[in-house]
C-alpha positions as CSV (number, residue, x, y, z in Angstrom):
1,M,2.5,36.7,-19.0
2,S,4.8,36.8,-22.0
3,G,6.6,40.1,-22.3
4,G,6.1,41.0,-18.7
5,K,8.7,41.7,-16.0
6,F,10.0,38.8,-13.9
7,A,12.2,38.1,-10.9
8,L,13.5,35.0,-9.1
9,P,12.4,34.6,-5.5
10,A,14.6,33.1,-2.7
11,L,13.5,32.4,0.8
12,A,15.7,33.3,3.7
13,A,17.3,30.2,5.3
14,G,15.4,30.6,8.6
15,L,12.1,30.8,6.8
16,L,12.9,27.9,4.6
17,V,13.8,25.8,7.7
18,Q,10.4,26.8,9.3
19,M,8.6,25.7,6.1
20,L,10.5,22.4,6.0
21,M,9.6,21.7,9.7
22,A,6.0,22.4,8.9
23,Q,6.2,20.1,5.9
24,Q,7.7,17.4,8.0
25,A,4.9,17.8,10.6
26,A,2.4,17.5,7.7
27,G,4.2,14.4,6.5
28,V,4.0,12.8,9.9
29,A,0.2,13.5,10.1
30,A,-0.3,12.1,6.6
31,G,1.8,9.1,7.5
32,A,-0.4,8.5,10.5
33,L,-3.5,8.5,8.3
34,R,-1.8,6.0,5.9
35,G,-0.9,3.8,8.9
36,E,-4.5,3.8,10.1
37,A,-5.8,2.8,6.7
38,E,-3.2,0.1,6.3
39,D,-4.0,-1.4,9.8
40,E,-7.7,-1.4,8.9
41,E,-7.0,-3.4,5.7
42,R,-4.8,-5.8,7.7
43,R,-7.5,-6.3,10.3
44,K,-10.1,-6.9,7.6
45,S,-8.0,-9.5,5.9
46,L,-7.2,-11.1,9.2
47,E,-10.8,-11.5,10.1
48,E,-11.7,-12.8,6.6
49,G,-9.0,-15.5,7.0
50,R,-10.1,-16.3,10.6
51,N,-13.7,-16.8,9.4
52,R,-12.5,-19.1,6.6
53,F,-10.6,-21.3,8.9
54,R,-13.4,-21.3,11.5
55,F,-15.6,-22.7,8.8
56,Q,-13.2,-25.5,8.1
57,L,-13.0,-26.3,11.8
58,R,-16.8,-26.4,12.1
59,D,-16.8,-29.1,9.5
60,A,-14.1,-31.0,11.4
61,H,-16.1,-30.6,14.6
62,S,-19.2,-32.0,13.0
63,Q,-17.3,-35.1,11.9
64,I,-15.9,-35.6,15.4
65,A,-19.2,-35.1,17.1
66,E,-21.2,-37.4,14.8
67,P,-22.7,-40.2,16.9
68,D,-21.0,-43.6,16.6
69,A,-18.6,-42.2,14.0
70,L,-15.5,-42.5,16.2
71,Y,-14.0,-44.7,18.8
72,P,-14.3,-42.8,22.1
73,A,-10.6,-42.6,22.7
74,H,-10.1,-41.2,19.2
75,R,-12.9,-38.7,19.7
76,V,-11.3,-37.3,22.9
77,R,-7.9,-37.0,21.2
78,L,-9.3,-35.4,18.0
79,Q,-11.6,-33.0,20.0
80,A,-8.6,-31.8,22.0
81,M,-6.6,-31.3,18.8
82,H,-9.5,-29.4,17.3
83,D,-9.9,-27.1,20.4
84,E,-6.1,-26.4,20.4
85,I,-6.2,-25.3,16.8
86,L,-9.3,-23.2,17.2
87,A,-7.8,-21.4,20.3
88,A,-4.7,-20.6,18.3
89,I,-6.8,-19.3,15.4
90,E,-8.9,-17.1,17.7
91,Q,-5.8,-15.7,19.4
92,A,-3.9,-15.0,16.2
93,A,-3.0,-11.3,16.0
94,T,-1.4,-11.3,12.6
95,E,-2.0,-13.2,9.3
96,R,1.3,-15.0,9.8
97,E,0.2,-16.3,13.2
98,L,-3.2,-17.2,11.7
99,W,-1.8,-19.3,8.9
100,Q,0.7,-21.0,11.3
101,A,-2.3,-22.1,13.4
102,A,-4.3,-23.2,10.4
103,G,-1.4,-25.3,9.2
104,S,-2.6,-28.0,11.6
105,I,-6.0,-28.3,10.0
106,P,-5.0,-30.7,7.2
107,H,-3.5,-33.1,9.7
108,L,-6.6,-32.9,11.9
109,L,-8.8,-33.8,8.9
110,A,-6.5,-36.6,7.8
111,D,-6.6,-38.0,11.4
112,I,-10.4,-37.8,11.5
113,G,-10.6,-39.7,8.2
114,T,-8.3,-42.4,9.5
115,A,-10.1,-42.6,12.8
116,R,-13.5,-42.9,11.1
117,M,-12.1,-45.7,8.9
118,N,-11.0,-47.6,12.0
119,Q,-14.1,-47.0,14.2
120,R,-16.2,-50.1,13.3
121,F,-13.1,-52.4,13.5
122,H,-12.4,-51.3,17.1
123,A,-16.1,-51.6,18.0
124,E,-16.6,-55.0,16.6
125,S,-13.3,-56.2,18.1
126,E,-14.4,-55.2,21.6
127,A,-17.8,-56.9,21.0
128,R,-16.0,-60.0,19.7
129,H,-18.2,-60.0,16.6
130,T,-15.7,-61.9,14.5
131,E,-17.9,-63.6,11.8
132,H,-17.8,-60.7,9.3
133,R,-15.1,-58.6,11.0
134,L,-12.5,-59.0,8.2
135,Q,-15.0,-58.2,5.5
136,H,-16.2,-55.2,7.3
137,R,-12.7,-54.1,7.9
138,L,-12.0,-54.4,4.2
139,D,-15.1,-52.4,3.3
140,D,-14.1,-49.7,5.7
141,L,-10.6,-49.5,4.2
142,R,-12.1,-49.3,0.7
143,R,-14.3,-46.4,1.8
144,G,-11.5,-44.7,3.6
145,L,-9.2,-44.9,0.5
146,E,-12.0,-43.7,-1.8
147,Q,-12.6,-40.6,0.5
148,I,-9.0,-39.8,0.4
149,G,-8.8,-40.2,-3.3
150,A,-11.7,-37.8,-3.8
151,S,-10.0,-35.1,-1.7
152,E,-7.1,-32.7,-2.3
153,I,-5.0,-34.8,0.0
154,G,-5.2,-37.8,-2.3
155,A,-4.2,-35.8,-5.3
156,L,-1.2,-34.4,-3.5
157,D,0.3,-37.8,-2.8
158,P,-0.1,-40.0,-5.9
159,A,2.8,-42.3,-5.1
160,G,1.3,-43.0,-1.6
161,G,-2.1,-43.6,-3.2
162,D,-0.6,-46.2,-5.5
163,A,1.1,-48.0,-2.6
164,A,-2.1,-47.9,-0.6
165,R,-4.1,-49.4,-3.5
166,R,-1.6,-52.2,-3.9
167,A,-1.7,-53.0,-0.2
168,L,-5.5,-53.0,-0.3
169,A,-5.6,-55.3,-3.3
170,A,-3.3,-57.8,-1.5
171,A,-5.6,-57.7,1.5
172,E,-8.7,-58.2,-0.7
173,A,-7.2,-61.3,-2.2
174,A,-6.3,-62.7,1.2
175,V,-9.8,-62.0,2.6
176,A,-11.4,-63.6,-0.5
177,A,-9.3,-66.7,-0.1
178,N,-9.8,-66.8,3.6
179,G,-6.0,-66.7,4.0
180,A,-4.3,-67.0,7.3
181,D,-2.5,-63.7,6.6
182,A,-5.7,-61.8,5.8
183,A,-5.8,-59.9,9.1
184,S,-2.2,-59.0,8.9
185,L,-2.5,-57.7,5.3
186,L,-5.6,-55.7,6.2
187,E,-3.6,-53.9,8.9
188,T,-0.7,-53.3,6.4
189,A,-3.3,-51.8,4.1
190,A,-4.7,-49.7,6.9
191,E,-1.2,-48.4,7.7
192,A,-0.6,-47.6,4.0
193,I,-3.8,-45.7,3.7
194,A,-3.1,-43.8,6.9
195,L,0.4,-42.9,5.7
196,H,-1.1,-41.8,2.4
197,A,-3.5,-39.5,4.2
198,R,-0.7,-38.1,6.4
199,R,1.7,-37.5,3.5
200,G,-1.1,-35.8,1.6
201,A,-1.8,-33.6,4.6
202,D,1.9,-32.8,4.8
203,K,1.8,-31.7,1.1
204,Q,-1.3,-29.7,1.8
205,V,0.5,-27.9,4.7
206,E,3.3,-27.0,2.3
207,R,0.8,-25.7,-0.2
208,M,-0.8,-23.6,2.5
209,A,2.6,-22.2,3.5
210,R,3.0,-21.0,-0.1
211,A,-0.5,-19.7,-0.2
212,A,0.1,-17.9,3.1
213,E,3.1,-16.1,1.7
214,Q,1.1,-15.1,-1.3
215,E,-1.9,-13.9,0.7
216,R,0.2,-11.9,3.2
217,A,2.0,-10.1,0.4
218,A,-1.4,-9.4,-1.4
219,T,-2.7,-8.1,1.9
220,E,0.2,-5.8,2.3
221,I,-0.2,-4.5,-1.3
222,R,-3.9,-3.8,-0.5
223,A,-2.9,-2.1,2.8
224,I,-0.4,0.1,1.0
225,L,-3.0,1.2,-1.5
226,A,-5.5,1.8,1.2
227,G,-3.0,4.0,3.0
228,L,-2.2,6.0,-0.1
229,R,-5.9,6.6,-0.7
230,R,-6.2,8.0,2.8
231,D,-3.2,10.4,2.3
232,P,-4.5,13.9,1.3
233,M,-1.2,14.9,-0.3
234,I,-1.2,11.8,-2.4
235,A,-4.8,12.6,-3.5
236,R,-3.7,16.1,-4.4
237,W,-0.4,15.5,-6.1
238,Q,-0.2,11.8,-7.1
239,A,-3.8,10.9,-8.1
240,G,-2.7,9.7,-11.5
241,A,0.1,7.6,-10.2
242,L,-2.2,6.1,-7.6
243,A,-4.8,5.3,-10.2
244,R,-2.2,3.5,-12.3
245,L,-1.0,1.5,-9.3
246,E,-4.5,0.5,-8.3
247,S,-5.4,-0.6,-11.9
248,A,-2.5,-3.0,-12.0
249,E,-3.6,-6.6,-11.6
250,M,-2.9,-8.4,-8.3
251,P,0.2,-10.5,-8.8
252,A,-0.1,-14.2,-9.7
253,A,0.9,-17.0,-7.3
254,G,4.6,-16.8,-6.5
255,E,5.0,-13.3,-7.7
256,A,3.4,-11.4,-4.8
257,P,6.5,-11.1,-2.6
258,A,8.5,-9.5,-5.4
259,E,5.6,-7.4,-6.5
260,L,5.2,-6.2,-2.9
261,A,8.7,-4.9,-2.8
262,A,8.1,-3.0,-6.1
263,V,4.8,-1.5,-4.7
264,R,6.6,-0.4,-1.6
265,D,9.2,1.4,-3.6
266,Q,6.6,3.0,-5.8
267,A,4.6,4.1,-2.7
268,A,7.7,5.6,-1.1
269,A,8.5,7.5,-4.3
270,M,4.9,8.8,-4.5
271,V,5.0,10.0,-0.9
272,K,8.3,11.8,-1.5
273,A,7.1,13.3,-4.8
274,A,3.9,14.5,-3.1
275,S,5.7,16.0,-0.2
276,D,8.2,17.8,-2.5
277,A,5.3,19.1,-4.6
278,Q,3.4,20.3,-1.5
279,L,6.5,22.2,-0.3
280,R,6.8,23.9,-3.6
281,A,3.1,24.8,-3.5
282,D,3.4,26.1,0.1
283,T,6.3,28.2,-1.0
284,R,4.3,29.6,-4.0
285,D,1.3,30.3,-1.7
286,Y,3.5,32.0,0.9
287,I,5.1,34.2,-1.7
288,S,1.7,35.0,-3.2
289,R,0.3,36.1,0.1
290,S,3.4,38.1,0.9
291,I,3.2,39.9,-2.4
292,A,-0.5,40.6,-1.8
293,R,0.1,42.0,1.7
294,S,3.1,44.1,0.5
295,L,1.1,45.7,-2.3
296,S,-1.9,46.3,0.0
297,E,0.4,48.1,2.5
298,M,1.6,50.2,-0.5
299,G,-2.0,51.4,-1.0
300,F,-3.1,49.0,-3.7
301,V,-6.5,47.3,-3.7
302,V,-5.4,43.6,-4.1
303,S,-7.5,40.7,-5.2
304,E,-7.3,37.4,-3.3
305,P,-4.6,35.2,-4.8
306,A,-6.3,32.5,-6.9
307,P,-5.1,29.5,-9.1
308,E,-4.5,30.4,-12.7
309,H,-6.0,27.1,-13.8
310,P,-8.5,25.9,-11.1
311,G,-8.4,22.2,-10.3
312,H,-4.7,22.0,-11.2
313,P,-2.7,22.0,-7.9
314,A,0.6,22.8,-9.6
315,T,-0.8,25.8,-11.5
316,A,0.5,29.3,-10.9
317,T,-1.2,31.6,-8.4
318,V,-2.3,35.0,-9.8
319,L,-3.4,38.2,-8.2
320,Q,-4.2,41.7,-9.4
321,A,-3.5,45.0,-7.6
322,A,-5.0,48.4,-8.6
323,S,-4.0,51.8,-7.4
324,A,-6.3,54.8,-6.8
325,S,-4.9,56.4,-10.0
326,G,-6.0,53.5,-12.1
327,K,-2.6,51.8,-12.5
328,A,-2.5,48.0,-12.1
329,I,-0.1,45.2,-11.5
330,L,-0.9,41.6,-12.4
331,V,1.3,39.0,-10.6
332,S,1.8,35.4,-11.4
333,V,3.7,33.1,-8.9
334,P,4.5,29.6,-10.2
335,V,5.5,26.6,-8.1
336,E,9.0,26.9,-9.6
337,G,10.8,29.6,-11.6
338,E,10.3,33.4,-12.0
339,V,7.6,35.5,-10.5
340,W,6.0,37.4,-13.4
341,Y,4.6,40.9,-13.4
342,E,2.5,42.7,-15.9
343,V,2.2,46.5,-15.3
344,D,-0.6,48.6,-16.8
345,G,-0.9,52.4,-16.8
346,Y,2.8,53.1,-16.2
347,A,4.7,55.1,-18.7
348,K,7.1,53.0,-20.9
349,T,10.0,54.4,-22.9
350,T,12.2,53.1,-25.6
351,S,15.7,54.2,-26.5
352,A,18.8,52.9,-28.3
353,G,21.2,50.9,-26.3
354,L,25.0,51.0,-26.4
355,S,25.0,48.2,-29.0
356,G,22.4,49.9,-31.1
357,D,19.5,47.7,-30.0
358,V,16.2,49.2,-29.0
359,V,15.8,48.9,-25.2
360,L,12.6,49.2,-23.2
361,A,12.3,50.9,-19.8
362,C,9.4,51.5,-17.4
363,D,11.1,53.4,-14.6
364,E,7.9,54.2,-12.6
365,G,6.7,50.6,-12.7
366,E,10.1,49.3,-11.8
367,R,10.4,51.6,-8.8
368,V,7.0,50.3,-7.5
369,L,8.1,46.7,-7.9
370,Q,11.4,47.5,-6.2
371,E,9.6,49.0,-3.2
372,M,7.4,45.9,-3.1
373,H,10.6,43.8,-3.2
374,A,12.0,45.7,-0.3
375,R,8.9,45.1,1.8
376,L,9.0,41.4,0.9
377,E,12.6,41.1,2.1
378,E,12.1,43.2,5.2
379,E,8.8,41.8,6.5
380,F,8.4,38.4,4.9
381,Q,12.0,37.2,4.4
382,V,11.5,36.7,0.6
383,G,14.4,38.0,-1.3
384,M,13.8,38.8,-5.0
385,S,16.4,39.0,-7.8
386,E,16.9,42.0,-10.1
387,I,13.7,42.7,-12.0
388,W,14.2,41.7,-15.6
389,W,12.1,42.0,-18.8
390,E,12.5,41.4,-22.5
391,G,14.2,44.4,-24.1
392,K,15.8,45.7,-20.8
393,D,19.2,47.4,-21.2
394,P,21.7,44.8,-19.9
395,N,24.0,47.6,-18.8
396,R,21.7,48.8,-16.1
397,N,23.4,48.6,-12.7
398,L,21.3,45.8,-11.2
399,R,22.3,42.3,-10.2
400,R,20.5,39.3,-11.7
401,A,19.7,36.1,-9.8
402,D,20.1,32.9,-11.8
403,S,18.7,30.1,-9.6
404,L,15.8,29.0,-7.4
405,P,15.8,28.3,-4.6
406,A,18.9,30.1,-3.4
407,L,19.3,30.1,0.4
408,T,20.4,33.4,1.9
409,A,22.1,34.0,5.2
410,S,19.3,36.4,6.2
411,G,16.3,37.9,4.7
412,R,18.3,41.0,3.6
413,D,21.0,39.6,1.3
414,A,18.8,38.5,-1.6
415,G,17.6,40.8,-4.3
416,R,20.3,43.4,-3.8
């Protein structure tokens, strides 16, 4: 509205406090929506992890329950261990608790492997079948070491694997030579293989702990994003920032905790920016409605305030008022800055100012706007600065406001 009249609005302190309180209430409601969405994402991730670990335990249970695969005493111990882990997994209320419970799964699987490796030896020892007992023991140890070597556990303990293979080679030589120390060397090899499995399981637990930290951070990032998507003020004012945050790749292993802190900071900044923008928009809308009602009370037919650029939440709100005599006032209220007026049908005059410049006046239109300003201040606690326009005589006896917002002690001490 270039060339029009303008004035700076200022809300009375009491009104501004009311608007801030309303904004805080809206922020609490939006925060509740974000919290609900975050919790939903956390529950979803928790159940996905629980199902993954249930599957691993089903495999372990199948090995324990396989007929003749385990010595009875071993089966009882391993089944109890399985049941304890499963109960902890089912009862886990957070991802942290879930991963802590699942940290025992590698040791369970390692113990199952060791127990299966020893099963035939115990069975044949009890039955006193000694003719091929040492060879069978050697075969079982070979299979056990091969199974460990083919698993992640074996790869995680290469030094232990080398030691187990050396011990097994010594036992093989003794069995082949029918040496007196063959049984002893076989047990040494069995202990080395069991230690290898246990150390590999320990390494796997350490790896799981790192993975748990990564996954928990990734879950929190997804939860924060889900919460931001649920927040209507973010959708209105920070859609672009949210889209950029969502398009960022999930952090690589080891980077998630640091990335989580950055995402939290960004999310907090977005929430604050959206809240500030909404307060400015609420202020714009309140001033627009107040102007519309004031002009209507003055006998104008006033259009409904509408966005100057539909679809852009930060756009100015415009309205038009027409009198019975055909005179019109067009008003534009921005989210920040001066309220602009364009008057039509009111007589304008030009004259020479004291400095020799040509000055422009529109006394009738100015009086109408001053009356409207008085109503705004009296009824709606919106104080307006001196009306100004390009070409106005600077020596006119009217005060100018120079900032927005400017808190006033009451609704009567602004715009005088």
